Backbone as a chain_set.jsonl record, in Angstrom:
{"seq": "MRKVVLSAIALSFLGLGAASAASHTSAGVVENLNAKAGVVRLANGDQYILPAGTDLSGIGGGDRVIINWETQNSSSIASQQSNNELPARILQADSISLAR", "coords": {"N": [[1.062, -0.697, -0.199], [1.561, 1.732, 0.771], [3.629, 1.357, -1.239], [2.2, 1.979, -2.984], [0.846, 4.425, -2.253], [3.158, 6.436, -2.861], [3.786, 5.629, -5.378], [2.029, 7.258, -6.532], [2.442, 9.753, -5.42], [4.742, 10.275, -6.444], [3.888, 10.234, -9.653], [2.183, 12.564, -9.492], [3.765, 14.787, -8.657], [5.115, 15.152, -11.481], [3.086, 15.328, -13.413], [2.564, 17.605, -12.517], [5.156, 19.435, -13.438], [5.152, 19.336, -15.909], [3.154, 20.494, -16.952], [3.752, 23.043, -16.136], [4.517, 26.395, -17.184], [6.548, 26.956, -19.905], [9.444, 29.67, -19.873], [9.632, 32.029, -22.48], [12.056, 34.095, -24.021], [11.648, 37.037, -26.936], [13.344, 38.837, -29.685], [13.484, 41.681, -31.384], [12.788, 44.331, -34.38], [10.497, 46.673, -33.923], [7.903, 47.333, -36.065], [5.77, 48.444, -35.417], [3.55, 49.854, -33.464], [0.228, 49.726, -30.889], [-0.248, 52.114, -29.004], [-2.496, 52.791, -26.789], [-3.955, 50.355, -27.343], [-2.256, 47.938, -26.071], [-0.352, 47.363, -27.971], [2.554, 45.107, -29.613], [3.882, 44.866, -32.969], [6.219, 43.135, -34.693], [8.969, 43.934, -36.597], [9.043, 40.686, -38.093], [6.276, 40.134, -37.814], [5.434, 39.067, -36.14], [3.15, 39.526, -33.359], [2.455, 41.07, -30.394], [0.614, 40.597, -27.184], [0.25, 43.234, -25.316], [0.149, 42.849, -20.695], [-2.549, 44.985, -19.626], [-2.173, 48.747, -19.105], [0.925, 48.664, -19.018], [4.228, 50.247, -19.445], [4.099, 51.969, -22.656], [5.223, 54.11, -23.776], [7.939, 55.066, -24.033], [9.073, 53.344, -26.19], [9.04, 52.945, -29.849], [7.856, 52.909, -33.215], [10.867, 51.052, -35.23], [12.282, 50.996, -33.075], [14.948, 48.707, -31.732], [13.722, 45.774, -29.361], [13.114, 43.448, -26.814], [10.724, 40.826, -25.605], [8.812, 39.518, -23.31], [7.557, 35.969, -22.729], [5.039, 33.288, -21.959], [5.089, 29.945, -22.748], [2.378, 29.256, -25.005], [-0.962, 28.081, -25.443], [-2.113, 26.109, -28.511], [-4.616, 26.998, -29.276], [-4.694, 30.12, -28.487], [-3.023, 31.263, -30.168], [-2.734, 32.782, -33.072], [-1.439, 32.139, -36.235], [-0.168, 32.538, -39.337], [-1.87, 32.515, -42.957], [-2.462, 32.616, -45.197], [-2.653, 35.534, -46.29], [-0.937, 38.219, -46.118], [-0.964, 40.349, -44.226], [-1.977, 38.963, -42.11], [-0.902, 38.702, -38.54], [2.679, 36.534, -37.905], [2.712, 35.333, -35.791], [0.521, 35.849, -32.757], [0.818, 36.418, -29.634], [-0.015, 36.623, -26.023], [2.212, 38.69, -23.722], [4.247, 38.993, -21.293], [5.393, 41.26, -20.626], [7.862, 44.189, -21.6], [10.675, 45.294, -23.215], [13.821, 48.111, -24.226], [16.016, 46.89, -26.256], [19.496, 46.819, -25.665]], "CA": [[-0.192, 0.359, -0.373], [2.892, 2.703, 1.164], [4.441, 1.692, -2.832], [1.049, 2.555, -4.439], [0.69, 5.938, -2.813], [4.377, 7.225, -3.271], [4.334, 5.83, -6.857], [1.116, 7.947, -6.904], [2.883, 11.004, -5.332], [6.066, 10.762, -7.577], [3.63, 11.06, -10.593], [1.66, 13.821, -9.232], [5.14, 16.033, -9.561], [5.623, 14.758, -12.841], [2.173, 16.259, -13.652], [2.397, 19.511, -12.555], [6.234, 19.91, -14.289], [4.491, 18.933, -17.675], [2.154, 21.638, -16.956], [3.975, 25.108, -15.9], [4.642, 27.093, -18.421], [8.111, 27.972, -20.497], [9.265, 31.231, -19.96], [11.111, 32.8, -23.816], [12.389, 35.609, -24.542], [11.883, 36.813, -28.383], [13.47, 39.931, -29.622], [13.036, 42.162, -32.752], [12.58, 45.44, -34.61], [9.195, 47.245, -33.379], [7.09, 47.598, -37.234], [4.117, 49.095, -35.64], [2.866, 50.253, -32.539], [-0.631, 50.833, -30.25], [0.297, 51.623, -27.044], [-3.605, 52.243, -26.067], [-4.227, 48.779, -26.904], [-1.315, 47.519, -25.594], [-0.08, 45.913, -29.251], [3.464, 45.017, -30.57], [3.985, 44.197, -33.845], [7.669, 43.368, -35.159], [9.004, 43.254, -38.683], [8.734, 39.587, -38.569], [5.208, 40.174, -38.01], [5.152, 38.48, -34.64], [2.233, 40.614, -33.057], [2.443, 40.631, -28.625], [-0.655, 41.614, -26.537], [1.38, 43.164, -23.416], [-0.858, 43.447, -20.385], [-3.4, 46.333, -19.683], [-1.322, 49.485, -18.081], [1.799, 48.278, -20.003], [3.924, 51.571, -20.24], [5.171, 52.032, -23.779], [6.304, 55.906, -23.86], [9.437, 54.773, -24.259], [9.44, 52.662, -27.542], [8.759, 53.456, -30.977], [9.117, 52.308, -34.413], [12.276, 51.292, -35.37], [13.473, 50.466, -32.172], [14.868, 46.907, -31.217], [12.616, 45.537, -27.989], [12.967, 42.593, -26.18], [10.055, 40.862, -25.299], [9.2, 37.904, -22.115], [6.0, 35.815, -22.761], [5.225, 32.543, -21.406], [3.994, 28.93, -23.634], [0.795, 28.992, -24.592], [-1.562, 26.758, -26.724], [-2.121, 26.754, -29.754], [-5.787, 27.586, -29.794], [-4.232, 31.884, -28.514], [-1.796, 31.723, -31.323], [-2.961, 32.673, -34.605], [-0.403, 31.429, -37.71], [-0.446, 32.806, -40.412], [-2.237, 31.923, -43.676], [-2.503, 33.166, -47.021], [-3.17, 36.913, -46.041], [0.486, 39.09, -45.392], [-1.648, 40.861, -43.394], [-2.165, 38.84, -40.726], [0.751, 38.462, -38.292], [2.777, 35.505, -38.16], [1.933, 35.043, -34.098], [-0.007, 36.687, -31.833], [0.93, 36.206, -28.521], [0.112, 37.27, -24.631], [3.381, 38.801, -23.631], [4.323, 39.673, -20.679], [6.934, 42.428, -20.272], [8.444, 44.448, -22.585], [12.127, 46.44, -22.733], [14.138, 48.365, -24.958], [17.287, 45.999, -26.131], [20.632, 47.302, -25.174]], "C": [[0.59, 1.48, 0.487], [3.634, 2.404, -0.564], [3.391, 2.922, -3.357], [1.235, 3.662, -4.084], [2.199, 6.691, -2.776], [4.381, 7.09, -4.555], [2.847, 7.121, -7.176], [1.442, 9.915, -6.597], [3.518, 11.783, -6.502], [5.19, 11.002, -9.045], [2.073, 12.044, -10.578], [2.421, 14.556, -9.238], [5.483, 16.38, -11.027], [4.916, 15.244, -13.889], [2.619, 17.83, -13.581], [3.85, 19.794, -13.173], [5.744, 19.6, -15.983], [3.56, 19.699, -18.242], [2.112, 23.048, -17.094], [4.085, 25.189, -17.504], [6.216, 27.641, -18.656], [8.265, 29.348, -20.231], [10.316, 31.37, -21.113], [10.911, 34.327, -23.505], [12.199, 35.994, -27.024], [12.37, 38.492, -28.791], [13.368, 40.573, -30.616], [12.718, 43.916, -32.962], [11.061, 45.818, -34.207], [8.575, 48.217, -35.349], [5.903, 48.799, -36.954], [3.679, 48.781, -34.065], [1.697, 50.707, -31.43], [-0.383, 50.717, -28.743], [-1.313, 51.786, -26.07], [-4.006, 50.98, -26.084], [-3.05, 48.195, -26.735], [-0.202, 46.342, -26.547], [0.881, 45.934, -29.653], [3.44, 44.653, -31.582], [5.331, 44.495, -34.776], [7.883, 43.064, -36.199], [8.751, 41.902, -39.111], [7.598, 39.065, -38.748], [4.284, 39.182, -36.901], [4.084, 39.506, -33.457], [2.363, 39.495, -31.583], [1.383, 41.472, -28.419], [-0.111, 42.276, -25.193], [-0.086, 43.515, -22.743], [-1.161, 45.304, -19.782], [-1.541, 47.186, -18.079], [0.402, 49.188, -18.53], [1.982, 49.856, -20.122], [4.466, 51.483, -21.555], [5.479, 53.391, -24.478], [7.326, 55.747, -24.479], [9.898, 53.885, -25.527], [8.227, 53.06, -28.647], [9.03, 52.791, -31.935], [10.278, 52.421, -34.376], [13.283, 50.375, -34.54], [13.573, 48.806, -31.575], [14.531, 46.758, -29.868], [13.74, 43.569, -27.683], [11.739, 41.799, -25.207], [9.69, 39.7, -24.605], [8.112, 37.439, -22.847], [6.086, 34.173, -22.08], [4.795, 31.166, -22.85], [2.833, 29.35, -23.751], [-0.05, 28.263, -25.624], [-1.503, 27.363, -27.755], [-3.56, 27.103, -30.202], [-5.193, 29.557, -29.078], [-3.182, 31.951, -28.904], [-2.864, 31.477, -32.984], [-2.081, 32.628, -35.498], [-1.363, 32.188, -39.124], [-0.914, 32.232, -41.808], [-1.945, 32.222, -45.411], [-2.357, 34.947, -46.891], [-1.609, 37.252, -45.728], [-0.079, 39.821, -44.63], [-1.752, 40.754, -42.123], [-1.19, 38.462, -39.947], [1.004, 36.89, -37.883], [2.669, 34.823, -36.957], [1.426, 36.427, -33.59], [-0.407, 36.2, -30.231], [0.746, 36.976, -26.855], [1.807, 37.045, -23.756], [2.917, 39.268, -22.413], [5.218, 40.788, -19.986], [7.965, 42.386, -21.782], [9.661, 45.808, -22.244], [12.689, 46.268, -23.815], [15.866, 47.571, -25.323], [18.192, 46.934, -25.955], [21.709, 46.985, -26.178]], "O": [[-0.242, 2.27, 0.934], [4.183, 3.389, -1.057], [3.528, 4.053, -3.823], [1.716, 4.412, -4.933], [2.041, 7.898, -2.592], [4.823, 8.029, -5.217], [2.917, 7.791, -8.207], [0.985, 10.905, -7.169], [3.331, 12.823, -7.133], [5.648, 11.915, -9.731], [1.193, 12.132, -11.434], [2.053, 15.49, -9.95], [5.924, 17.397, -11.563], [5.407, 15.572, -14.97], [2.878, 18.762, -14.343], [3.686, 20.916, -13.651], [6.38, 19.834, -17.011], [3.163, 19.75, -19.406], [1.354, 23.874, -17.603], [3.872, 24.486, -18.492], [6.883, 28.405, -17.958], [7.332, 30.144, -20.342], [11.494, 31.029, -20.998], [10.142, 35.177, -23.056], [12.563, 35.315, -27.984], [11.762, 39.387, -28.204], [12.871, 39.715, -31.346], [12.473, 44.667, -32.019], [10.377, 44.795, -34.249], [8.836, 49.376, -35.669], [5.364, 49.624, -37.692], [3.516, 47.654, -33.597], [1.857, 51.823, -30.936], [-0.332, 49.883, -27.839], [-1.475, 51.201, -24.999], [-4.392, 50.417, -25.059], [-2.776, 47.77, -27.857], [0.382, 45.294, -26.269], [0.888, 46.869, -30.454], [2.749, 43.636, -31.527], [5.581, 45.534, -35.388], [7.316, 42.185, -36.848], [8.318, 41.704, -40.246], [7.39, 38.048, -39.408], [3.123, 38.777, -36.842], [4.734, 40.247, -32.719], [2.382, 38.273, -31.431], [1.096, 42.533, -28.973], [-0.131, 41.678, -24.117], [-1.061, 44.03, -23.29], [-0.449, 46.295, -19.617], [-0.751, 46.821, -17.208], [1.068, 50.029, -17.927], [1.134, 50.671, -20.486], [5.486, 50.795, -21.593], [5.926, 53.552, -25.614], [7.578, 56.348, -25.523], [11.098, 53.785, -25.783], [7.044, 53.35, -28.471], [10.047, 52.099, -31.986], [10.915, 53.328, -33.84], [14.24, 49.634, -34.766], [12.711, 48.028, -31.167], [15.011, 47.588, -29.096], [14.638, 42.952, -28.256], [11.758, 42.128, -24.021], [10.141, 38.671, -25.109], [7.574, 38.234, -23.618], [7.199, 33.82, -21.687], [4.22, 31.574, -23.859], [2.19, 29.799, -22.802], [0.473, 27.92, -26.685], [-1.123, 28.49, -28.073], [-3.754, 27.466, -31.362], [-5.836, 30.295, -29.826], [-2.284, 32.546, -28.307], [-3.383, 30.55, -33.605], [-1.802, 33.825, -35.556], [-2.505, 32.281, -39.573], [-0.269, 31.203, -42.01], [-1.245, 31.908, -46.373], [-1.718, 35.428, -47.827], [-1.046, 36.426, -45.009], [0.868, 40.149, -43.915], [-1.709, 41.6, -41.23], [-0.367, 37.768, -40.542], [0.102, 36.101, -37.604], [2.517, 33.605, -37.054], [1.74, 37.588, -33.856], [-1.473, 35.785, -29.776], [1.485, 37.93, -26.617], [2.386, 36.033, -23.36], [1.813, 39.763, -22.187], [5.545, 40.89, -18.804], [8.467, 41.546, -22.53], [9.624, 46.777, -21.486], [12.617, 45.256, -24.512], [16.796, 47.803, -24.55], [17.752, 48.077, -26.082], [22.872, 47.328, -25.964]]}, "num_chains": 1, "name": "protein.A"}
């Protein structure tokens, strides 16, 4: 019985690790910025939606930035189809800063 309980505990920890999100960092040049909506589009077409209240006053078109974001499920990512006007990806971002 003790082995069964210990095995169940071990499996639950393995499941927690698989479900946790991984942090990512993307860098690029700002192509378009909508400060009111908190949306930044990079030159590669990727679009990031920043948390409400993010200060974008020091960031503008042509600036090189670093954006931090978490792994997201495929239903929250829009992929570019045949229309070049669509972003390559739309991701929820955690933060943005100017690249040094």
